[in-house]
Every structure is written in structure tokens, then in C-alpha cells.
C-alpha positions as CSV (number, residue, x, y, z in Angstrom):
1,M,0.2,0.0,-0.1
2,W,1.1,3.4,-1.1
3,M,1.1,7.0,1.2
4,L,0.6,9.4,-0.6
5,A,2.3,12.1,1.2
6,L,-0.4,15.3,0.4
7,G,1.5,18.9,0.1
8,G,4.5,17.5,-1.1
9,I,5.7,17.1,-5.0
10,F,4.5,14.7,-7.0
11,L,7.5,13.8,-9.8
12,A,5.1,13.4,-12.7
13,A,5.2,13.9,-16.5
14,T,3.1,17.7,-17.6
15,Q,-0.5,16.5,-16.8
16,A,-3.9,17.6,-15.1
17,C,-6.3,16.3,-13.8
18,V,-9.3,17.0,-16.1
19,F,-6.7,14.7,-18.4
20,C,-7.8,11.8,-16.0
21,R,-11.6,10.8,-17.1
22,F,-13.8,11.2,-20.1
23,P,-10.6,10.5,-22.9
24,D,-13.5,10.6,-25.7
25,R,-13.6,14.8,-24.7
26,D,-10.2,14.9,-25.6
27,L,-9.4,17.8,-23.6
28,S,-5.6,17.8,-23.8
29,G,-6.4,18.4,-27.5
30,R,-8.3,21.2,-27.5
31,L,-6.1,22.8,-24.4
32,A,-3.6,22.5,-26.8
33,Q,-5.2,24.3,-29.6
34,L,-6.5,27.2,-27.5
35,C,-2.9,27.5,-26.1
36,S,-1.9,27.6,-29.1
37,Q,-4.1,30.2,-30.2
38,M,-3.1,32.2,-26.6
39,E,0.9,32.0,-27.5
40,A,1.4,35.6,-27.2
41,Q,-0.5,36.4,-24.2
42,W,-0.2,33.9,-22.0
43,K,3.3,31.6,-22.7
44,D,3.3,29.1,-19.9
45,C,-0.2,28.0,-21.2
46,E,1.2,24.3,-21.5
47,V,3.2,24.3,-18.1
48,S,0.2,25.2,-16.3
49,W,-1.6,22.5,-17.0
50,N,0.6,20.9,-13.8
51,F,-1.4,19.8,-11.0
52,S,1.3,17.7,-9.0
53,A,0.6,19.1,-5.9
54,F,-3.2,17.8,-6.1
55,A,-4.9,14.4,-5.8
56,L,-8.5,14.0,-6.0
57,D,-11.2,11.0,-5.4
58,D,-12.7,9.4,-8.9
59,A,-16.3,11.9,-8.2
60,S,-14.4,15.0,-8.3
61,L,-11.8,14.3,-10.9
62,K,-15.1,13.7,-13.1
63,K,-16.8,16.9,-11.7
64,V,-13.6,19.3,-12.5
65,T,-13.5,17.3,-16.0
66,E,-16.7,18.1,-16.5
67,K,-16.6,21.5,-15.4
68,T,-13.4,22.2,-17.7
69,H,-15.6,20.8,-20.9
70,R,-17.8,23.0,-20.4
71,V,-16.1,25.5,-20.1
72,L,-13.8,24.9,-23.2
73,R,-16.7,24.7,-25.0
74,V,-17.8,28.1,-23.6
75,M,-14.2,29.9,-25.5
76,E,-14.7,27.3,-27.8
77,I,-18.0,28.6,-29.2
78,E,-17.8,32.5,-28.2
79,G,-13.5,32.3,-29.5
80,S,-12.6,33.5,-26.6
81,L,-9.4,32.8,-25.2
82,S,-9.3,35.2,-22.5
83,S,-11.4,33.6,-19.8
84,L,-9.1,30.5,-19.5
85,L,-6.4,32.3,-17.4
86,S,-8.6,33.0,-15.1
87,Y,-10.3,29.8,-14.9
88,W,-7.1,28.3,-14.9
89,K,-6.4,30.1,-11.9
90,W,-9.8,29.5,-10.2
91,L,-8.9,26.1,-10.6
92,Q,-5.4,25.7,-9.0
93,K,-6.2,28.1,-6.2
94,T,-10.2,27.1,-5.4
95,K,-11.5,23.9,-6.4
96,L,-9.0,21.7,-6.6
97,P,-7.6,22.3,-3.0
98,E,-11.5,22.3,-1.6
99,Y,-12.4,18.8,-3.9
100,N,-8.9,17.6,-1.9
101,R,-10.2,18.6,1.1
102,E,-13.6,17.2,0.5
103,A,-12.2,14.2,-0.8
104,L,-9.9,13.7,2.9
105,C,-12.0,14.6,5.5
106,A,-15.6,13.1,6.5
107,P,-18.7,12.7,6.4
108,A,-17.1,11.5,2.4
109,C,-13.2,9.9,3.8
110,R,-13.8,7.3,6.4
111,G,-10.5,5.7,7.3
112,S,-8.7,5.3,3.6
113,T,-10.2,6.4,0.1
114,I,-8.7,5.9,-3.0
115,L,-6.8,9.3,-4.6
116,Y,-5.6,10.2,-8.2
117,N,-2.5,12.1,-8.3
118,C,-3.5,14.6,-10.3
119,S,-0.3,14.1,-12.8
120,T,-0.1,11.0,-13.3
121,C,-3.8,9.6,-12.4
122,Q,-2.5,6.4,-10.6
123,G,-5.0,6.0,-7.7
124,F,-3.4,5.9,-4.3
125,E,-4.7,4.6,-1.0
126,V,-4.3,7.2,1.1
127,Y,-5.6,8.1,5.6
128,C,-8.1,10.4,6.1
129,W,-7.3,13.3,7.5
130,P,-7.6,14.0,11.2
131,R,-10.4,16.4,12.4
132,K,-8.3,18.5,13.5
133,R,-6.9,19.3,10.2
134,C,-10.2,19.3,8.1
135,F,-12.0,21.4,10.9
136,P,-9.8,23.4,12.7
137,G,-10.9,25.3,15.8
138,T,-13.8,23.4,15.7
139,A,-14.4,22.2,19.6
140,T,-13.6,18.5,20.2
141,S,-15.6,17.6,23.3
142,K,-20.0,18.3,23.8
143,Q,-20.2,21.6,25.9
144,K,-23.7,22.3,27.2
145,V,-24.7,25.1,26.1
146,T,-27.4,27.0,28.0
147,C,-29.6,30.1,27.2
148,E,-30.5,32.3,29.8
149,D,-31.8,36.1,29.9
150,E,-29.2,38.4,30.8
151,D,-30.2,40.9,33.1
152,T,-29.4,44.1,31.6
153,S,-30.7,46.6,34.1
């Protein structure tokens, strides 16, 4: 059993989670086409496909792939490539960390789960994160809470 150290760097070829599922969508080919059209504005477009710091469960992989398919489809139809960079940044800074957290925290994760490295698409069993990491600052013991009217006079 291989335990993945999340937050670390994974060794892999430059790929992205969005290429792990639904190969019939040809996201890598479509994204390469869009990147070639944006070369003047965004020189590192293809380099940005590396999501090596993330690992997602199967459901999250499907969600992010479907979302990316829809976003690329809108860009292709409208011919507006300017939002590709902002979408990619949002994916890396907001959505992938959110999906990663959801996959490793209760109630979705119980004991251990299978996550897929976002660079290699390889699945690995990992332990769920402890409650303190998932929900920092929450009370761990049950505290009696009472509501009493406070005398303000």
C-alpha cells in the first residue's frame, strides 16, 4: 500500500486532473489548440497544466473534467480565449484544494480512500485527514450550551 503525502511534490509528466477521465472529450487536444492561439498573451499556457500538488477522488475528477469540458466548449463557441487563464488560476487556487479537502475529510472519507494523483492519474490509497486538520478550531468535546436571559438593568 502506497501512502501519498499530500502537500508534497509528485514526480510526473506534465498532465492535469482534467485529462484523467472522459478521454472522448479530448480535453488535452482542445486545450493545446487554445494554448497555441493564446501563445502571445500567455507563454506558459501548457506549463500551467501541471497540477502535481493535488490528488482527487474519482467523483471530484469527474466533476472537474466535466466543468473544464464545459468551460472550453464555451470558449470554443464564443471564440473568447481571454478567460482561460482566470479559469485555470481559479481551478488551481480554489476548486482543486476544495475538492482535495472534501475527499480527505469526513463525511466523504472514512479511514482511508483512493485518490488519483493529478499529474499521473494513478490511484493510491491514502488515510483520511484527522478531524483537527479538516475542521480547525471546532470543539472536540461536547460542551453544555445554555441560553439564559441576561439582566441588563
